[in-house]
C-alpha positions in Angstrom: 26.3 41.7 -53.9 25.3 40.0 -57.7 24.3 36.4 -57.3 25.0 34.1 -60.2 21.6 33.8 -61.4 21.6 37.9 -61.6 21.4 39.7 -65.3 22.0 42.4 -66.2 20.8 44.7 -69.4 23.3 45.9 -71.4 23.5 47.3 -74.9 19.9 45.1 -75.0 21.5 42.3 -74.3 21.0 40.9 -70.8 24.4 39.4 -68.9 24.7 37.5 -66.1 27.9 38.6 -63.9 30.4 36.0 -65.1 29.6 38.2 -68.4 30.9 41.2 -66.4 33.3 43.4 -67.9 36.1 45.4 -66.3 35.0 49.1 -66.5 31.3 48.8 -67.3 29.0 50.9 -65.3 26.3 48.4 -63.5 23.2 50.4 -62.0 20.6 49.1 -59.7 17.2 50.3 -59.9 14.4 49.6 -57.5 11.1 50.1 -58.3 8.9 50.3 -54.1 4.7 50.3 -55.4 2.1 50.4 -52.5 -1.5 49.6 -52.6 -3.5 50.0 -50.3 -6.8 47.5 -49.7 -9.6 47.1 -47.4 -10.2 43.1 -46.7 -14.0 42.5 -46.1 -14.3 39.1 -43.7 -17.7 37.7 -43.2 -18.1 35.3 -40.7 -21.3 34.0 -39.1 -21.7 34.4 -35.3 -24.2 32.9 -33.5 -24.9 33.7 -30.0 -27.4 34.6 -26.5 -28.6 38.1 -26.6 -27.0 39.5 -23.0 -27.7 43.2 -23.8 -29.3 44.9 -26.8 -28.9 48.6 -27.2 -31.4 49.5 -29.9 -31.4 50.7 -32.5 -27.0 50.6 -32.4 -25.8 47.6 -31.0 -26.7 44.3 -29.1 -24.2 42.2 -26.9 -24.0 38.3 -27.6 -23.1 35.5 -25.0 -20.8 33.0 -27.7 -20.7 30.0 -27.8 -17.1 30.0 -26.5 -19.2 31.7 -23.2 -17.5 35.0 -23.7 -19.6 38.3 -24.5 -18.7 40.5 -28.0 -20.2 43.8 -28.7 -21.6 44.4 -32.0 -22.4 48.0 -33.8 -26.3 46.8 -35.5 -26.3 48.4 -39.2 -29.4 50.5 -39.9 -31.5 48.2 -41.6 -30.5 45.4 -40.0 -33.4 42.2 -39.4 -32.8 39.2 -37.1 -34.4 36.3 -37.7 -35.4 34.0 -34.9 -36.9 31.0 -34.8 -38.8 31.6 -38.3 -39.4 35.1 -37.9 -37.5 38.6 -39.1 -37.9 41.4 -36.5 -35.0 44.3 -36.0 -33.3 46.1 -32.8 -36.5 46.5 -31.2 -37.3 43.0 -31.4 -34.4 41.7 -29.7 -34.6 40.2 -26.2 -32.5 39.1 -23.2 -31.8 35.3 -23.7 -33.2 34.7 -27.1 -30.5 33.1 -29.7 -29.4 34.8 -32.8 -27.4 34.0 -35.5 -25.9 37.4 -37.7 -23.1 37.7 -40.1 -20.2 39.5 -38.6 -18.6 42.2 -41.4 -14.9 42.8 -40.2 -13.0 45.5 -42.8 -9.0 45.0 -42.4 -7.2 47.8 -44.2 -3.6 46.2 -45.5 -0.5 48.0 -47.6 0.6 45.5 -50.7 3.7 46.6 -51.4 5.7 45.4 -54.1 9.0 45.9 -55.3 11.1 45.3 -58.7 14.6 45.6 -59.8 15.5 46.6 -62.6 19.4 46.7 -63.5 21.5 48.4 -66.5 25.0 48.7 -67.7 26.8 50.8 -69.9 30.0 49.0 -71.9 33.3 51.1 -71.4 34.3 53.0 -74.3 36.8 51.6 -76.1 40.2 52.9 -76.0 41.3 56.0 -78.3 43.1 55.0 -81.1 46.1 57.6 -81.9 46.1 59.7 -84.5 46.6 59.3 -87.6 49.5 62.8 -88.2 51.0 62.0 -85.5 53.7 59.9 -85.1 54.5 56.8 -83.0 57.9 55.7 -82.0 59.1 52.6 -80.2 62.2 52.8 -78.6 63.8 49.5 -77.3 66.4 49.4 -75.5 69.3 46.7 -75.1 68.7 44.1 -71.9 72.2 45.0 -69.9 72.0 42.8 -67.0 72.1 44.4 -63.9 75.7 44.6 -61.6 76.0 41.8 -59.1 76.9 42.6 -55.4 79.1 39.9 -53.7 78.6 40.2 -50.1 81.2 40.5 -47.7 81.7 37.7 -45.4 81.6 38.7 -41.8 85.2 37.8 -39.8 84.0 34.7 -36.9 84.3 36.1 -33.9 86.6 35.3 -31.0 85.0 34.8 -28.4 81.3 33.8 -28.3 78.8 36.1 -26.5 77.2 34.4 -23.2 73.7 33.3 -23.8 72.4 30.7 -22.0 71.5 31.0 -17.9 72.2 28.4 -15.5 68.1 29.1 -14.2 67.2 26.6 -16.3 69.2 23.8 -14.5 68.5 24.9 -11.7 64.7 24.8 -11.5 65.4 21.3 -12.6 67.9 20.7 -10.0 64.2 22.1 -7.8 62.0 20.2 -8.9 63.5 16.6 -8.6 64.7 17.7 -4.9 60.4 18.3 -4.7 59.8 14.5 -6.6 62.5 13.0 -4.2 61.5 14.1 -0.8 57.4 13.4 -1.7 58.5 9.7 -2.7 60.5 10.1 1.2 57.3 11.4 2.7 55.1 8.2 0.5 57.3 5.4 1.8 57.4 6.6 5.0 54.0 6.6 5.9 53.6 3.2 3.8 56.1 1.6 6.1 54.2 3.8 8.9 
């Protein structure tokens, strides 16, 4: 479905939907490109050493009270109370501030839509060596047939019944009996 702002490139010109003509061939091409990339997120984490397994990992109790395990990169140094130490110098209960690096793979998908069209071929011109004959026939009015009137029947068909009259009488009698019961209760 085309929107009114959609344009189509036809013979080097951009045409909108209202300018398209019958017989034009329109083609839509969608080009999708996928680009993988790695998002690196760096944040500072402060916590108290709960457990350390030098030189590979450390478990910190974070400020919100949760424990989180961190992998220690090779050659990582920690600053504690102004002194620099490695993973072997960490002890339970020390407050550590470190940078947490998270790498998140992400795929970026981009789409480009191209619309192209082809004008319909022009109608073929008659060949000059072939004679063109135009025959005009005189217009004759079509014969008019008169509708024959059907004879009126002498006896009309019976299409009605007494059933609606019986239903009306039944409804009236029910209404009268309910009214008499109501009057009898109001008197008694």
